[in-house]
Structure formats: C-alpha cells, structure tokens
C-alpha positions in Angstrom: 91.0 105.3 86.6 93.9 104.1 88.6 93.7 101.5 91.4 94.7 103.0 94.8 97.0 100.8 97.0 98.1 101.9 100.4 101.4 100.6 102.0 100.9 98.9 105.3 102.2 101.7 107.4 100.0 104.2 105.6 96.9 102.1 106.3 97.7 102.1 110.0 98.4 105.8 110.0 95.0 106.5 108.5 93.4 104.2 111.1 95.0 106.3 113.9 94.0 109.7 112.5 90.9 111.6 113.4 88.1 110.2 111.3 87.2 113.5 109.6 90.9 114.1 108.6 91.3 110.5 107.3 88.0 110.8 105.2 89.2 114.1 103.7 92.6 112.6 102.7 91.0 109.5 101.2 88.5 111.6 99.3 91.4 113.6 97.8 93.3 110.5 96.9 90.2 108.9 95.2 89.7 112.1 93.2 93.3 112.0 92.2 93.0 108.4 91.1 90.4 109.3 88.5 92.8 111.4 86.5 96.2 111.5 88.1 97.9 113.6 85.3 95.1 116.2 85.1 95.8 119.6 86.6 95.4 119.3 90.4 96.3 122.5 92.3 97.7 120.6 95.3 99.6 117.8 93.6 103.1 118.3 92.3 106.0 116.1 91.2 108.9 115.9 93.7 112.3 116.9 92.4 115.1 114.3 92.9 112.7 111.5 93.8 112.0 109.8 90.4 108.3 109.3 89.8 107.1 110.4 93.3 104.5 113.1 93.7 103.2 115.1 96.6 99.5 115.8 97.5 98.8 118.6 99.9 95.7 118.2 102.1 95.7 121.0 104.7 98.7 120.4 107.1 99.1 116.8 105.8 101.2 115.6 102.9 100.7 112.5 100.9 103.6 111.0 99.0 102.6 108.7 96.2 103.9 107.2 93.0 102.2 106.2 89.7 102.7 102.9 87.8 101.3 103.6 84.3 101.7 100.1 83.0 99.5 98.5 85.6 97.4 101.7 86.3 98.2 101.7 90.1 98.6 104.7 92.4 100.7 103.6 95.4 100.4 105.8 98.5 103.8 105.5 100.2 103.6 107.9 103.1 101.2 110.2 104.9 102.4 112.6 107.6 102.3 116.2 108.8 104.1 118.8 106.7 107.3 119.0 108.8 107.8 115.3 109.1 106.9 113.8 105.7 110.1 114.6 103.8 112.5 113.1 106.4 
C-alpha cells in the first residue's frame, strides 16, 4: 500500500469543495493507493508528462504521480475537467 500525500493547494481545494464530492474523491484516491498499478478503469498514464497519471471522478480530474522507491502517491492537482490540464 502506498502512502497518500496531498500538495498544499490540493488540500485547500478539497476543503473548499462540497463535502460529498470531496469524500468521493478521497475514497477513490485511497482505493487507488492500495494497488496503484492494478487495472483501474478511470486511471490512465498521461502522455508527455513523465510519471504522471490521471484519475477521473465524475467531472473532476486528479493528477498524481507515484514514487516506487518510497511507496508514495503524491496528489499534485484536483480540478474540473476543463481546467486541470492547463
């Protein structure tokens, strides 16, 4: 199991969200941390961004990266579908 770390702006973004949306996103991230390389239908590797991945949760997108040496999943960004890739 990987340890989940949120960057500072991601933590504040989750705090400002509607509680039911934030809980749903955190639940998906926690499920992903158990087995990040298993087949998840809404998680894909991003092309041209190194080791970054994308997790789709409804209209929200979660950009994260994996550090295999220290077993850490770092959540870099959470935003709506149209804004996250900018």
